[in-house]
Every structure is written in C-alpha cells, then in structure tokens.
C-alpha positions in Angstrom: 117.0 6.0 10.4 120.1 7.0 8.4 122.1 9.7 10.3 124.9 12.1 9.5 127.3 9.6 11.2 126.3 7.0 8.6 126.7 9.3 5.6 129.8 11.4 6.5 133.3 10.7 5.6 135.8 10.8 8.4 139.4 11.8 8.6 138.7 15.4 7.8 141.7 17.6 8.1 141.3 21.1 9.5 143.5 24.1 9.6 144.2 26.6 12.3 142.7 30.1 11.9 146.3 31.4 12.1 147.4 29.5 9.0 148.0 31.5 5.9 145.8 30.9 2.8 148.7 29.5 0.8 149.1 26.8 3.5 145.4 26.1 3.5 145.6 25.7 -0.3 148.5 23.2 0.1 146.4 21.2 2.6 143.6 21.1 0.0 146.0 19.8 -2.6 147.4 17.2 -0.2 144.0 15.9 0.8 142.5 16.2 -2.7 139.6 18.4 -1.4 138.2 21.8 -2.2 137.2 22.7 1.3 139.0 22.9 4.7 137.3 23.5 8.0 139.0 26.2 10.1 139.5 25.8 13.9 140.1 28.5 16.4 143.3 27.7 18.3 142.4 30.3 20.9 139.2 28.4 22.0 139.7 25.9 24.7 138.7 22.9 22.6 139.7 24.2 19.1 136.1 24.5 17.9 135.4 25.1 14.2 135.2 28.8 13.5 134.7 28.7 9.7 135.2 26.8 6.5 137.3 27.9 3.5 136.8 26.7 -0.1 139.3 26.9 -2.9 136.8 29.3 -4.5 137.0 31.5 -1.5 140.8 31.7 -1.8 140.6 32.6 -5.4 137.8 35.1 -5.3 138.3 36.7 -1.9 142.1 36.8 -1.8 143.9 36.4 -5.1 141.3 38.1 -7.3 141.3 41.0 -4.8 145.1 41.4 -5.3 146.1 40.0 -1.9 149.0 37.7 -1.3 147.7 34.3 0.1 151.0 34.0 1.9 150.1 37.1 3.9 146.4 36.5 4.6 145.3 34.2 7.4 142.4 31.8 7.4 140.8 33.9 10.2 140.7 36.9 7.9 138.8 35.0 5.3 136.3 33.3 7.6 133.0 35.1 7.7 129.9 34.4 9.8 129.0 31.3 11.7 129.8 28.0 9.9 126.9 25.7 9.2 127.1 22.2 10.6 125.0 19.2 11.8 125.4 16.8 14.6 126.2 13.2 14.1 122.7 12.2 15.0 121.0 14.5 12.4 118.8 12.7 10.0 118.7 13.0 6.2 115.9 15.5 6.2 117.7 17.8 8.6 120.9 17.5 6.5 118.9 18.3 3.4 117.3 21.3 5.0 120.6 22.7 6.2 122.3 22.3 2.9 119.4 23.6 0.8 118.5 26.5 2.9 122.0 27.8 2.9 122.9 26.6 -0.6 126.0 24.7 0.5 127.4 21.5 -1.0 129.6 20.4 1.9 128.5 20.2 5.5 130.7 19.6 8.5 129.5 17.1 11.1 130.3 17.6 14.8 130.0 15.4 17.8 128.2 16.2 21.1 131.2 18.2 22.2 131.1 20.3 19.0 134.3 18.8 17.7 134.6 18.2 14.0 134.3 14.5 13.2 133.4 14.4 9.6 132.1 16.0 6.4 129.2 15.4 4.2 129.5 16.3 0.5 126.7 16.3 -2.0 128.2 13.1 -3.4 128.0 11.4 0.0 124.4 12.5 0.4 123.3 11.4 -3.0 124.1 7.8 -2.2 121.3 7.9 0.4 118.6 9.7 -1.7 116.1 8.7 -4.3 116.5 10.2 -7.8 113.6 12.6 -7.1 115.2 13.8 -3.9 118.5 14.3 -5.7 116.9 16.4 -8.4 115.1 18.5 -5.8 118.3 19.0 -3.8 120.2 20.1 -6.9 117.5 22.5 -7.9 117.5 24.2 -4.5 121.3 24.3 -3.9 122.2 25.5 -7.4 119.3 27.8 -7.9 
C-alpha cells in the first residue's frame, strides 16, 4: 500500500508563529513554495499550529490594509490545521484533501512533528486519470 511517507516531499521549512508575514513571504520565495506550515514555539515540541499560503497573506493582510511587517503568523492562523500521518493511505489523503478542499497537506510523524508535505502534484503521480479528475472536481468545486 502506498502511504503518505511514499508520496510526500521532505525538507519542508516551517516558520514560527511569532514571525511576521513579510518574513513568511520571504521564506516562501527562498523555498519556491506558496505555503509555509506554522509552528508554535510556546509548545514543548513546536507542534504545527497552522499553515499560511501566499494567498492568505495577500487577501487577509495586504488587501485588508495591514502591514505584513507588523502582523505575525499567529494572527493569521485560524482553526486547526489539517494533516495526515506518515502511515495514511492514498484514500485517506484524498478524503482529507477533498473534504476540506485543500491542495497541500502536511504530513506528521507519530510524535506529531512535521516531516513532509503532499501537494496535488505529488498526489497525482499516484492516481489514475479517473481519480485525478474526481479529485480536481471535488477540490476546485
């Protein structure tokens, strides 16, 4: 069975919840990504407390007239981040991404530490054409 550990890409950088959004955007540029997981430095094991996309920064900060150098990642993180464990199978990954209409999914180990990220491109390499079409229809609906 193909698992999240087989699909994910590793080496995911995360930012502290205390980082400003301009710094988070700089990390995105450095890494060539549109999403950065956010970790809570106040938790004993720096668990993920959110995820911020480039779109979040633009729509929830800049377009609202806020200065990204003055707003922290913690202020933008809302709700509980979605994730799967390294042992999750393709069906579970699909369910999580489709039911929450998300295109990038963090992967955590048994200690709830971030170990990777699954993008729709990563996932598509492990799906049939029919499954890809179904996934796209549900995520982008």
